[in-house]
N, C-alpha and C positions, 0 to 999 in steps of 0.2 A: 651702791652697797658699801662703798669705801667708808671705813671707820665704824662699821656696824657692830663689831665685836667689842664688848665693853672691857675685856681683860687683856686682849693681845692685839687684835687687828685681824684683817682678812688676808690670808696667805694663799696665793696660787702656787701649788707645789707641782713642778713639772718633772716627772721621773718615770722612766719606762721599766725599771727593775722593780718587780712586785715586792720583794723583801725590803729594799731601801725605801720604797714608797710607804709601806705599812709602818715601818719604824719611825720615819720622819713625821708622818701624819699623827701617829699615836702620841709622840712626844710633844708636838705642837698643840694638839687638841687638849692634852692633859695640862699644858701650860696656859690654856685659855684662849688660844687662837681659833678662829674659824678657818678651816682648811678646805680649799677647792682643789681639784685634781685635774691634771692633763697628763697624758702619757706619750704625746708626740709634739713636735714643734708646731704643726698646723693647729692642733687643738689648743695649744698654749696661747697662740695669737688670738684665736676665736674667743676663748674663755676670758682672756684679759680684756678684750674689747667689750664683751657682753657684761662682765661682772665687775670690772674696774676694782681689782683688789688693791689693798694697801701696799703689797709687796709681792714680787714673783721670785721664787727660788727655782732656778732652772738648771737641770742637768745639761751638760754640753753635748754629750753623745746621745742623740735621740733618733728614732726611726723617722723617715721622711726628711724634713728639713732639720738641721741640727740646731743647737742652742744659739750659736752665733747668728744664723740666718733668721731664727725666730726673733731674736733681739733686734736685728736690723728692721724687721717688719714692724715690730712694736714701736721702735723709735721714729719710724716714718709716718705713723698714724697719730694724728693730733689727740685722739682719745687716750692713747696708751703711752705717749712719748715721755711723760713725766713720772710714770710708775717706776719705783726703784726695782731693778732687776739684779739679783745676786746669783752668780754662778755657783752651782752646787755640784762638785765634781771630784772624782778620784785623782785627776791630774794634779800633781802636787809640786812639779818643778817650777822654778822661778820664771822660766819662759812661758809656762802655762798661765801663771798669774798675770804676767805682763801682757800676754795676748788677750786675755779676758778684759783687763783694764783698757787696753787700746781699742778693743771692740766696743767699749761703752758700758760694760757691766759696772754696776755701782759697788760691787763688792765680790768677794770670793770666799766660799766656805768649802772646806775639804771633807770628802767622805773617806772613811766612815765617819759619821757624825758622832760627836760626844753627847750622849743622852743628857748628861749633867749640864753642859754648857750651851747646847744648841739653841734653846729658847732665848737666852740672853744675847747670843750672837745675832739672831734674827731681829730682836728688838733694837739692837744697835743700828741696824740698817733701815728701820722703819722711819718714815717721814709722815706722821699723821697729826691730826689736830686733836687727839684724844686728851682729856684732862689728866 
């Protein structure tokens, strides 16, 4: 499925808060992304493996395994190891940014998202072969 969306790419959005999920999904879809959804860490790992999205946007606080544990599982799987995974979280302190970077996240986006800037922030983290 990777790269199948002509305008934006395929995003796996991992978020357990219904309002945050709806807002981010609506903004990304309006910007031309294809959005897949997971609401917990285990589901995120399964969806990433099954659908091979171009990028994963992952909340850090999730039911079941958290975002850090889900990332570790994805990085240890040859199918998902190279997918860019960006932390999407309300934790905004420098030590939170450092912990996410040290854990292997490819980037860090803060919530609440900026409706105006969010699609461009996601595009900056994409590594696709799109023309």
